[in-house]
C-alpha positions as semicolon CSV with decimal commas, in nm:
position;residue;x (nm);y (nm);z (nm)
1;X;19,722;24,053;13,706
2;X;19,496;24,353;13,648
3;X;19,215;24,294;13,400
4;X;19,007;24,570;13,245
5;X;18,685;24,532;13,046
6;X;18,524;24,832;12,878
7;X;18,162;24,869;12,775
8;X;17,917;25,139;12,674
9;X;18,044;25,244;12,334
10;X;17,811;25,297;12,041
11;X;17,696;25,529;11,768
12;X;17,538;25,865;11,841
13;X;17,467;26,186;11,658
14;X;17,662;26,503;11,718
15;X;17,556;26,662;12,045
16;X;17,460;26,329;12,198
17;X;17,590;26,155;12,509
18;X;17,741;25,822;12,604
19;X;17,875;25,672;12,925
20;X;18,164;25,432;12,910
21;X;18,235;25,185;13,188
22;X;18,550;24,991;13,273
23;X;18,522;24,698;13,511
24;X;18,853;24,624;13,683
25;X;18,973;24,316;13,863
26;X;19,300;24,183;14,003
27;X;19,373;24,484;14,222
28;X;19,552;24,441;14,552
29;X;19,512;24,802;14,665
30;X;19,390;25,137;14,547
31;X;19,724;25,284;14,447
32;X;19,642;25,271;14,079
33;X;19,602;25,564;13,849
34;X;19,335;25,499;13,586
35;X;19,267;25,668;13,259
36;X;19,073;25,675;12,936
37;X;19,261;25,692;12,609
38;X;19,143;25,694;12,251
39;X;19,287;25,579;11,924
40;X;19,195;25,673;11,570
41;X;19,271;25,490;11,244
42;X;19,621;25,557;11,121
43;X;19,761;25,562;11,473
44;X;19,760;25,196;11,558
45;X;20,055;25,188;11,794
46;X;19,962;25,172;12,161
47;X;20,190;25,464;12,239
48;X;19,996;25,680;11,993
49;X;19,678;25,661;12,197
50;X;19,562;26,004;12,307
51;X;19,507;26,066;12,676
52;X;19,147;26,177;12,731
53;X;19,102;26,181;13,108
54;X;19,273;26,035;13,414
55;X;19,194;25,991;13,782
56;X;19,464;25,912;14,034
57;X;19,446;25,715;14,358
58;X;19,351;26,033;14,549
59;X;19,068;26,112;14,310
60;X;19,240;26,397;14,130
61;X;19,128;26,427;13,770
62;X;19,287;26,563;13,456
63;X;19,146;26,613;13,110
64;X;19,269;26,674;12,760
65;X;19,190;27,029;12,650
66;X;18,973;26,893;12,371
67;X;18,726;26,734;12,614
68;X;18,729;26,973;12,911
69;X;18,379;27,075;13,008
70;X;18,224;26,792;12,806
71;X;18,366;26,471;12,956
72;X;18,372;26,362;13,320
73;X;18,582;26,078;13,460
74;X;18,484;25,908;13,784
75;X;18,532;25,582;13,966
76;X;18,341;25,368;14,210
77;X;18,597;25,194;14,432
78;X;18,332;24,968;14,586
79;X;18,243;24,836;14,240
80;X;18,598;24,858;14,099
81;X;18,454;25,043;13,803
82;X;18,580;25,343;13,611
83;X;18,342;25,566;13,414
84;X;18,364;25,826;13,142
85;X;18,056;26,042;13,096
86;X;18,070;26,201;12,751
87;X;17,837;26,487;12,664
88;X;17,810;26,721;12,366
89;X;17,985;26,466;12,153
90;X;18,147;26,580;11,829
91;X;18,244;26,385;11,516
92;X;18,609;26,433;11,610
93;X;18,546;26,230;11,927
94;X;18,503;25,923;11,707
95;X;18,765;25,668;11,811
96;X;18,829;25,343;11,988
97;X;18,830;25,420;12,360
98;X;19,053;25,226;12,597
99;X;19,065;25,201;12,973
100;X;19,412;25,183;13,129
101;X;19,559;25,134;13,475
102;X;19,901;25,174;13,626
103;X;20,037;25,175;13,979
104;X;20,180;25,488;14,134
105;X;20,147;25,712;13,833
106;X;20,087;26,084;13,853
107;X;20,095;26,398;13,649
108;X;20,230;26,471;13,396
109;X;20,295;26,107;13,302
110;X;19,936;25,998;13,363
111;X;19,828;26,134;13,024
112;X;20,097;25,942;12,836
113;X;19,994;25,599;12,708
114;X;20,345;25,458;12,721
115;X;20,348;25,466;13,102
116;X;20,055;25,226;13,138
117;X;20,098;24,849;13,154
118;X;19,735;24,742;13,183
119;X;19,479;24,796;12,907
120;X;19,131;24,688;12,821
121;X;19,024;24,563;12,479
122;X;18,860;24,891;12,380
123;X;18,509;25,006;12,293
124;X;18,418;25,194;11,975
125;X;18,257;25,536;11,987
126;X;18,122;25,678;11,662
127;X;17,974;26,027;11,640
128;X;17,797;26,126;11,320
129;X;17,733;26,483;11,208
Protein backbone atom coordinates (compact mmCIF):
# COMPACT_ATOMS: atom_id res chain seq x y z
CA UNK A 1 0.00 0.00 0.00
CA UNK A 2 1.47 3.33 -1.08
CA UNK A 3 1.40 6.03 1.58
CA UNK A 4 2.00 9.71 0.90
CA UNK A 5 2.60 12.46 3.46
CA UNK A 6 2.82 16.10 2.38
CA UNK A 7 4.50 18.93 4.24
CA UNK A 8 5.73 22.45 3.63
CA UNK A 9 2.52 24.40 3.18
CA UNK A 10 1.96 27.74 4.83
CA UNK A 11 1.01 31.36 4.39
CA UNK A 12 3.06 33.74 2.28
CA UNK A 13 2.61 37.09 0.61
CA UNK A 14 2.20 37.48 -3.12
CA UNK A 15 5.54 37.03 -4.85
CA UNK A 16 6.85 34.72 -2.15
CA UNK A 17 8.06 31.13 -2.36
CA UNK A 18 7.31 27.80 -0.74
CA UNK A 19 8.60 24.27 -1.20
CA UNK A 20 6.25 21.37 -0.71
CA UNK A 21 7.51 17.88 0.07
CA UNK A 22 5.80 14.51 -0.24
CA UNK A 23 7.34 11.53 1.53
CA UNK A 24 6.33 8.25 -0.09
CA UNK A 25 6.45 4.72 1.23
CA UNK A 26 5.15 1.30 0.20
CA UNK A 27 6.71 1.33 -3.26
CA UNK A 28 7.91 -1.89 -4.83
CA UNK A 29 9.51 -0.26 -7.88
CA UNK A 30 9.90 3.07 -9.59
CA UNK A 31 7.16 2.67 -12.17
CA UNK A 32 4.96 5.25 -10.52
CA UNK A 33 3.93 8.55 -11.97
CA UNK A 34 3.65 11.22 -9.29
CA UNK A 35 1.91 14.54 -9.30
CA UNK A 36 0.80 17.59 -7.38
CA UNK A 37 -2.83 18.60 -7.48
CA UNK A 38 -4.71 21.41 -5.80
CA UNK A 39 -8.24 21.92 -4.62
CA UNK A 40 -10.12 25.09 -3.83
CA UNK A 41 -13.28 25.56 -1.75
CA UNK A 42 -16.40 24.74 -3.69
CA UNK A 43 -14.72 21.90 -5.53
CA UNK A 44 -14.58 19.27 -2.83
CA UNK A 45 -14.78 16.18 -5.00
CA UNK A 46 -11.47 14.40 -5.52
CA UNK A 47 -12.00 14.37 -9.27
CA UNK A 48 -12.25 18.16 -9.26
CA UNK A 49 -8.68 18.59 -8.10
CA UNK A 50 -6.62 20.56 -10.60
CA UNK A 51 -3.45 19.01 -11.94
CA UNK A 52 -0.52 21.31 -11.16
CA UNK A 53 2.58 19.32 -12.12
CA UNK A 54 3.52 15.70 -12.75
CA UNK A 55 6.69 13.68 -13.12
CA UNK A 56 6.68 10.21 -14.63
CA UNK A 57 8.93 7.24 -13.95
CA UNK A 58 11.41 8.46 -16.60
CA UNK A 59 11.60 11.92 -15.06
CA UNK A 60 9.53 13.69 -17.68
CA UNK A 61 7.65 16.64 -16.25
CA UNK A 62 4.46 18.43 -17.20
CA UNK A 63 2.89 21.57 -15.83
CA UNK A 64 -0.42 23.34 -15.88
CA UNK A 65 -0.23 26.49 -17.99
CA UNK A 66 -1.05 28.58 -14.94
CA UNK A 67 2.15 27.56 -13.14
CA UNK A 68 4.66 27.15 -15.98
CA UNK A 69 7.83 29.09 -15.31
CA UNK A 70 6.96 29.53 -11.63
CA UNK A 71 6.69 25.99 -10.23
CA UNK A 72 9.20 23.14 -10.49
CA UNK A 73 8.46 19.49 -9.71
CA UNK A 74 11.27 17.12 -8.83
CA UNK A 75 11.85 13.87 -7.01
CA UNK A 76 14.63 12.22 -5.06
CA UNK A 77 14.34 8.48 -5.64
CA UNK A 78 16.92 7.71 -2.94
CA UNK A 79 14.76 9.51 -0.37
CA UNK A 80 11.41 8.52 -1.93
CA UNK A 81 10.43 12.16 -1.78
CA UNK A 82 8.59 14.35 -4.26
CA UNK A 83 9.00 18.14 -4.23
CA UNK A 84 7.20 21.15 -5.60
CA UNK A 85 9.18 24.38 -5.62
CA UNK A 86 6.75 27.28 -5.92
CA UNK A 87 8.04 30.75 -6.76
CA UNK A 88 6.33 34.04 -7.60
CA UNK A 89 3.25 32.88 -5.79
CA UNK A 90 -0.06 34.58 -6.55
CA UNK A 91 -3.28 34.79 -4.52
CA UNK A 92 -4.92 32.49 -7.06
CA UNK A 93 -2.44 29.76 -6.07
CA UNK A 94 -4.21 29.55 -2.72
CA UNK A 95 -5.51 25.99 -2.32
CA UNK A 96 -5.06 22.70 -0.57
CA UNK A 97 -2.22 20.91 -2.33
CA UNK A 98 -2.20 17.13 -2.64
CA UNK A 99 0.47 14.66 -3.64
CA UNK A 100 -0.68 11.71 -5.74
CA UNK A 101 0.85 8.54 -7.15
CA UNK A 102 -0.23 5.97 -9.68
CA UNK A 103 1.48 3.11 -11.47
CA UNK A 104 2.12 3.21 -15.18
CA UNK A 105 0.42 6.49 -15.89
CA UNK A 106 1.48 8.85 -18.64
CA UNK A 107 0.34 11.85 -20.59
CA UNK A 108 -2.32 13.04 -21.09
CA UNK A 109 -3.94 11.13 -18.22
CA UNK A 110 -1.27 12.12 -15.68
CA UNK A 111 -2.88 15.54 -15.20
CA UNK A 112 -6.31 14.07 -14.45
CA UNK A 113 -7.05 13.42 -10.78
CA UNK A 114 -9.47 10.58 -11.48
CA UNK A 115 -6.65 8.33 -12.72
CA UNK A 116 -4.79 8.35 -9.40
CA UNK A 117 -5.47 5.83 -6.64
CA UNK A 118 -3.02 7.05 -4.02
CA UNK A 119 -3.30 10.43 -2.30
CA UNK A 120 -1.79 12.25 0.61
CA UNK A 121 -3.79 14.16 3.20
CA UNK A 122 -2.99 17.57 1.70
CA UNK A 123 -1.17 20.68 2.84
CA UNK A 124 -2.67 24.18 2.76
CA UNK A 125 -1.04 26.99 0.80
CA UNK A 126 -2.37 30.50 1.34
CA UNK A 127 -1.07 33.47 -0.64
CA UNK A 128 -2.15 36.94 0.44
CA UNK A 129 -2.06 40.03 -1.76
